Every structure is written in C-alpha cells, then in structure tokens.
N, CA and C atoms as an extended XYZ file, in Angstrom:
288
Properties=species:S:1:pos:R:3:atomname:S:1:resname:S:1:resid:I:1 pbc="F F F"
N         4.898        1.752      -23.552 N   MET     1
C         5.563        1.332      -22.274 CA  MET     1
C         4.335        0.735      -21.243 C   MET     1
N         5.026       -0.368      -20.575 N   ALA     2
C         4.193       -0.932      -19.755 CA  ALA     2
C         3.608       -0.150      -18.654 C   ALA     2
N         2.451       -0.651      -18.244 N   GLU     3
C         1.626        0.129      -17.164 CA  GLU     3
C         2.061        0.354      -15.947 C   GLU     3
N         3.163       -0.418      -15.279 N   ASN     4
C         3.743       -0.271      -14.183 CA  ASN     4
C         5.276        0.030      -14.465 C   ASN     4
N         5.776        0.643      -15.420 N   ALA     5
C         6.946        0.639      -15.550 CA  ALA     5
C         8.000        1.250      -14.724 C   ALA     5
N         7.337        1.997      -13.967 N   THR     6
C         8.400        2.743      -12.987 CA  THR     6
C         7.609        2.723      -11.430 C   THR     6
N         8.433        2.610      -10.103 N   VAL     7
C         7.929        2.853       -8.767 CA  VAL     7
C         6.877        3.874       -8.921 C   VAL     7
N         6.922        4.871       -9.490 N   ASP     8
C         5.848        6.004       -9.296 CA  ASP     8
C         4.497        5.836      -10.187 C   ASP     8
N         4.391        4.840      -10.915 N   ASP     9
C         3.322        4.214      -11.600 CA  ASP     9
C         2.651        3.234      -10.612 C   ASP     9
N         2.946        2.482       -9.878 N   LEU    10
C         2.467        1.704       -8.719 CA  LEU    10
C         1.506        2.345       -8.024 C   LEU    10
N         0.200        1.651       -7.933 N   THR    11
C        -1.020        2.365       -7.016 CA  THR    11
C        -1.431        1.277       -6.596 C   THR    11
N        -2.312        1.482       -5.565 N   ILE    12
C        -3.431        0.349       -5.041 CA  ILE    12
C        -4.714        0.895       -5.395 C   ILE    12
N        -4.921        1.931       -5.787 N   THR    13
C        -6.200        2.462       -6.389 CA  THR    13
C        -7.072        1.714       -7.095 C   THR    13
N        -8.063        1.193       -6.776 N   TYR    14
C        -9.055        0.364       -7.474 CA  TYR    14
C       -10.507        0.993       -7.787 C   TYR    14
N       -10.872        0.432       -8.974 N   GLU    15
C       -12.113        0.971       -9.612 CA  GLU    15
C       -13.020        0.037       -9.667 C   GLU    15
N       -14.443       -0.308       -9.472 N   ASP    16
C       -15.404       -1.201       -9.728 CA  ASP    16
C       -16.681       -0.715       -9.881 C   ASP    16
N       -16.950       -0.571      -11.247 N   ASN    17
C       -18.542        0.227      -11.495 CA  ASN    17
C       -18.464        1.397      -11.645 C   ASN    17
N       -17.226        2.216      -11.382 N   GLY    18
C       -17.432        3.514      -11.257 CA  GLY    18
C       -17.033        3.996      -10.081 C   GLY    18
N       -16.929        3.036       -8.937 N   ILE    19
C       -16.927        3.412       -7.522 CA  ILE    19
C       -15.195        3.077       -7.227 C   ILE    19
N       -14.616        3.941       -7.052 N   LYS    20
C       -13.088        3.561       -6.356 CA  LYS    20
C       -13.498        2.664       -4.734 C   LYS    20
N       -13.359        1.498       -5.116 N   THR    21
C       -13.342        0.538       -4.104 CA  THR    21
C       -12.371        0.642       -2.729 C   THR    21
N       -11.017        0.730       -3.463 N   VAL    22
C       -10.023        1.373       -2.827 CA  VAL    22
C        -9.090        2.635       -3.249 C   VAL    22
N        -9.404        3.775       -2.110 N   LYS    23
C        -8.914        5.058       -2.633 CA  LYS    23
C        -7.302        5.072       -1.747 C   LYS    23
N        -6.393        5.012       -2.560 N   GLU    24
C        -4.915        5.413       -1.990 CA  GLU    24
C        -4.933        6.807       -1.838 C   GLU    24
N        -4.486        7.178       -0.327 N   LEU    25
C        -4.281        8.290        0.027 CA  LEU    25
C        -3.173        8.780        0.129 C   LEU    25
N        -1.787        8.211        0.175 N   ASP    26
C        -0.417        8.462        0.113 CA  ASP    26
C         0.090        7.149       -0.236 C   ASP    26
N         1.619        7.538       -0.499 N   LYS    27
C         2.531        6.363       -0.956 CA  LYS    27
C         3.771        6.698       -0.925 C   LYS    27
N         4.634        6.008       -0.091 N   LYS    28
C         5.920        6.146        0.204 CA  LYS    28
C         6.756        5.055       -0.637 C   LYS    28
N         7.725        5.359       -0.945 N   VAL    29
C         8.814        4.410       -1.702 CA  VAL    29
C         9.720        4.184       -0.439 C   VAL    29
N         9.786        2.845       -0.133 N   LEU    30
C        10.862        2.457        0.978 CA  LEU    30
C        12.222        1.807        0.248 C   LEU    30
N        11.981        1.152       -0.835 N   THR    31
C        13.305        0.751       -1.604 CA  THR    31
C        12.852        0.908       -3.031 C   THR    31
N        13.984        0.981       -3.839 N   LYS    32
C        13.793        0.864       -5.530 CA  LYS    32
C        14.772        0.031       -5.910 C   LYS    32
N        14.374       -0.594       -7.120 N   GLY    33
C        15.355       -1.167       -7.861 CA  GLY    33
C        14.793       -2.397       -8.507 C   GLY    33
N        15.537       -3.349       -8.573 N   ALA    34
C        14.678       -4.924       -9.100 CA  ALA    34
C        13.434       -5.480       -8.361 C   ALA    34
N        13.662       -5.081       -6.943 N   TRP    35
C        12.689       -5.400       -6.058 CA  TRP    35
C        12.200       -3.844       -5.285 C   TRP    35
N        11.280       -3.572       -5.533 N   ALA    36
C        10.777       -2.469       -4.709 CA  ALA    36
C         9.586       -2.515       -3.729 C   ALA    36
N         9.984       -1.706       -2.505 N   THR    37
C         9.211       -2.309       -1.187 CA  THR    37
C         8.213       -0.784       -1.216 C   THR    37
N         7.048       -0.877       -1.104 N   LEU    38
C         6.310        0.534       -0.844 CA  LEU    38
C         5.016        0.335        0.066 C   LEU    38
N         4.907        1.491        0.659 N   MET    39
C         3.909        1.865        1.855 CA  MET    39
C         2.866        2.750        1.451 C   MET    39
N         1.702        2.037        1.443 N   PHE    40
C         0.321        3.003        1.147 CA  PHE    40
C        -0.668        3.080        2.122 C   PHE    40
N        -1.096        4.198        2.328 N   ARG    41
C        -2.466        4.708        3.420 CA  ARG    41
C        -3.549        4.922        2.388 C   ARG    41
N        -4.526        4.009        2.873 N   TYR    42
C        -5.811        3.642        1.673 CA  TYR    42
C        -6.958        3.782        2.725 C   TYR    42
N        -7.974        3.781        2.100 N   LYS    43
C        -9.326        3.735        2.494 CA  LYS    43
C       -10.158        2.524        1.452 C   LYS    43
N       -11.057        1.862        1.983 N   GLU    44
C       -11.937        0.794        1.264 CA  GLU    44
C       -13.189        1.174        1.377 C   GLU    44
N       -13.846        1.288        0.340 N   TRP    45
C       -15.413        1.540        0.401 CA  TRP    45
C       -16.149        0.460        1.136 C   TRP    45
N       -17.266        0.814        1.601 N   ASN    46
C       -18.005       -0.215        2.377 CA  ASN    46
C       -19.247        0.133        1.598 C   ASN    46
N       -19.908       -0.624        0.939 N   ALA    47
C       -21.037       -0.334        0.115 CA  ALA    47
C       -22.284       -0.596        1.148 C   ALA    47
N       -22.195       -1.380        1.971 N   THR    48
C       -23.494       -1.517        3.195 CA  THR    48
C       -23.650       -0.147        3.739 C   THR    48
N       -22.370        0.423        4.078 N   LYS    49
C       -22.716        1.683        4.824 CA  LYS    49
C       -22.655        2.737        3.944 C   LYS    49
N       -22.291        2.577        2.810 N   GLY    50
C       -22.119        3.888        1.868 CA  GLY    50
C       -20.952        4.901        2.241 C   GLY    50
N       -20.165        4.248        2.904 N   GLU    51
C       -18.996        5.189        3.139 CA  GLU    51
C       -17.403        4.404        3.277 C   GLU    51
N       -16.776        5.236        3.199 N   TYR    52
C       -15.096        4.788        3.159 CA  TYR    52
C       -14.921        4.266        4.714 C   TYR    52
N       -14.031        3.199        5.017 N   SER    53
C       -13.312        2.951        6.002 CA  SER    53
C       -12.512        3.864        6.796 C   SER    53
N       -12.069        3.680        7.801 N   ASP    54
C       -11.082        4.557        8.331 CA  ASP    54
C        -9.809        4.272        7.898 C   ASP    54
N        -8.759        4.826        7.990 N   ASP    55
C        -7.250        4.736        7.357 CA  ASP    55
C        -6.883        3.149        7.633 C   ASP    55
N        -6.356        2.776        6.669 N   LYS    56
C        -5.629        1.320        6.692 CA  LYS    56
C        -4.396        1.579        5.913 C   LYS    56
N        -3.474        0.885        5.978 N   PHE    57
C        -2.283        0.753        6.000 CA  PHE    57
C        -1.870       -0.633        5.025 C   PHE    57
N        -0.763       -0.400        4.522 N   THR    58
C        -0.441       -1.819        3.382 CA  THR    58
C         1.156       -1.450        3.011 C   THR    58
N         1.886       -2.471        3.089 N   ILE    59
C         3.218       -2.859        2.516 CA  ILE    59
C         3.382       -3.983        1.564 C   ILE    59
N         3.542       -3.230        0.400 N   ARG    60
C         3.812       -4.180       -0.719 CA  ARG    60
C         5.157       -4.492       -1.311 C   ARG    60
N         5.511       -5.652       -1.715 N   ARG    61
C         6.837       -5.699       -2.472 CA  ARG    61
C         6.548       -6.194       -3.687 C   ARG    61
N         7.281       -5.245       -4.917 N   TYR    62
C         6.971       -5.712       -6.220 CA  TYR    62
C         8.377       -6.035       -7.005 C   TYR    62
N         8.330       -6.699       -7.723 N   GLN    63
C         9.357       -7.355       -8.744 CA  GLN    63
C         9.457       -6.907      -10.007 C   GLN    63
N        10.461       -6.343      -10.625 N   LYS    64
C        10.491       -5.808      -11.970 CA  LYS    64
C        10.731       -6.867      -12.863 C   LYS    64
N         9.927       -7.155      -13.892 N   ARG    65
C        10.241       -8.230      -14.837 CA  ARG    65
C         9.786       -7.841      -16.310 C   ARG    65
N        10.528       -8.096      -17.333 N   ASP    66
C        10.123       -7.839      -18.530 CA  ASP    66
C         9.461       -6.310      -18.586 C   ASP    66
N        10.232       -5.488      -17.837 N   GLY    67
C         9.999       -3.870      -18.052 CA  GLY    67
C         8.600       -3.476      -17.195 C   GLY    67
N         8.204       -4.363      -16.308 N   SER    68
C         7.059       -3.829      -15.570 CA  SER    68
C         7.135       -4.526      -14.034 C   SER    68
N         6.413       -3.901      -12.951 N   TYR    69
C         6.447       -4.268      -11.861 CA  TYR    69
C         5.515       -5.029      -11.573 C   TYR    69
N         5.472       -6.231      -10.930 N   GLN    70
C         4.466       -7.212      -10.606 CA  GLN    70
C         4.479       -7.318       -9.144 C   GLN    70
N         3.264       -7.253       -8.477 N   GLN    71
C         3.365       -7.414       -6.725 CA  GLN    71
C         3.483       -8.929       -6.656 C   GLN    71
N         4.724       -9.098       -5.663 N   LYS    72
C         4.957      -10.223       -5.054 CA  LYS    72
C         4.406      -10.883       -3.536 C   LYS    72
N         4.253       -9.738       -2.541 N   SER    73
C         3.589      -10.305       -1.320 CA  SER    73
C         3.205       -8.676       -0.961 C   SER    73
N         2.500       -8.907        0.284 N   LYS    74
C         1.877       -7.906        0.797 CA  LYS    74
C         1.331       -8.182        1.943 C   LYS    74
N         1.265       -7.022        2.911 N   PHE    75
C         1.050       -7.345        4.533 CA  PHE    75
C         0.332       -6.016        4.805 C   PHE    75
N        -1.061       -6.198        5.184 N   ASN    76
C        -2.188       -5.147        5.219 CA  ASN    76
C        -2.195       -5.006        6.762 C   ASN    76
N        -2.228       -3.837        7.246 N   ILE    77
C        -2.266       -3.405        8.716 CA  ILE    77
C        -3.851       -2.735        8.821 C   ILE    77
N        -4.612       -3.660        9.383 N   SER    78
C        -5.772       -2.920        9.438 CA  SER    78
C        -6.404       -2.077       10.056 C   SER    78
N        -5.516       -1.273       10.911 N   SER    79
C        -6.324       -0.408       11.664 CA  SER    79
C        -4.906        0.841       12.459 C   SER    79
N        -5.373        1.981       12.600 N   VAL    80
C        -4.694        2.960       13.104 CA  VAL    80
C        -3.923        2.151       14.689 C   VAL    80
N        -4.529        1.326       15.267 N   ASP    81
C        -4.088        1.283       16.852 CA  ASP    81
C        -3.056        0.076       16.275 C   ASP    81
N        -3.317       -0.762       15.177 N   GLN    82
C        -2.346       -1.751       14.799 CA  GLN    82
C        -0.901       -1.286       14.434 C   GLN    82
N        -1.249       -0.026       13.537 N   ALA    83
C         0.154        0.632       13.087 CA  ALA    83
C         0.830        1.174       14.258 C   ALA    83
N        -0.005        1.839       15.353 N   LYS    84
C         0.701        2.510       16.443 CA  LYS    84
C         1.527        1.427       17.265 C   LYS    84
N         0.858        0.304       17.372 N   SER    85
C         1.789       -0.927       18.148 CA  SER    85
C         2.878       -1.319       17.549 C   SER    85
N         2.814       -1.432       16.221 N   MET    86
C         4.128       -1.868       15.398 CA  MET    86
C         5.314       -0.836       15.374 C   MET    86
N         4.666        0.884       15.467 N   ILE    87
C         5.781        1.820       15.577 CA  ILE    87
C         6.325        1.540       16.952 C   ILE    87
N         5.595        1.422       18.128 N   GLU    88
C         6.190        1.149       19.259 CA  GLU    88
C         7.238        0.262       19.333 C   GLU    88
N         6.909       -0.919       18.643 N   ILE    89
C         7.777       -2.229       18.859 CA  ILE    89
C         8.903       -1.803       17.967 C   ILE    89
N         8.771       -1.377       16.848 N   LEU    90
C        10.094       -0.888       16.008 CA  LEU    90
C        10.692        0.268       16.720 C   LEU    90
N        10.423        1.302       17.383 N   GLN    91
C        11.000        2.106       18.121 CA  GLN    91
C        11.862        1.451       19.139 C   GLN    91
N        11.237        0.617       20.066 N   GLU    92
C        11.981       -0.037       20.946 CA  GLU    92
C        13.062       -0.995       20.437 C   GLU    92
N        12.868       -1.520       19.256 N   TRP    93
C        13.925       -2.490       18.733 CA  TRP    93
C        15.104       -1.764       17.959 C   TRP    93
N        14.697       -0.431       17.715 N   THR    94
C        15.813        0.318       17.092 CA  THR    94
C        16.531        1.377       18.077 C   THR    94
N        16.469        1.445       19.168 N   LYS    95
C        16.979        2.225       20.238 CA  LYS    95
C        18.435        2.020       20.141 C   LYS    95
N        19.249        2.710       20.403 N   GLU    96
C        20.515        3.026       20.403 CA  GLU    96
C        21.202        2.849       22.110 C   GLU    96
C-alpha cells in the first residue's frame, strides 16, 4: 500500500536527525475524494531558541494519483492573529 493511500494517512509531521522539525498538533479534513483539502495546526522547531514556535496553520490540497495522495498546493497561516483576521473576514462574507 502506498504511504499516503488515504486522507487519514496524510500528515505534515517532519523529522530531521531525530528531531520533529514540524510537529502536527491537529488535522481537519475539509474535502475528500480525488482532490482532498486539509487544514493542519502545527508548530515548527526553532533550533536557535531550542523550542517550538507558537501555533501555525496551513491549508493543503492533495491530488490522488496512482493510489496515493500528492501535495499540489499549500497556504501557510503564520500566526494566530492572521488566522483571526481571516476568520473575521470569512464570517463577514458568509453572513446571511
């Protein structure tokens, strides 16, 4: 079975020399199918400070080809403040 055969297999966790340089905290699936959209909450390792960053967020699109998902695009939300601004705008746009 391919490494990313299902949406549940997708992760942004990344390890380098035994250190999780990207630590996934949560994952939400927005869409499934031949094209999948996922939102991740994560932290990045800062080697200089010896600690993880504040929470960050990313939205990623994957396409399923030959039985496995391949990342096709991403948008990184670099701070909680940026995420809150996006939430406010989306709430305004989606008011009825």
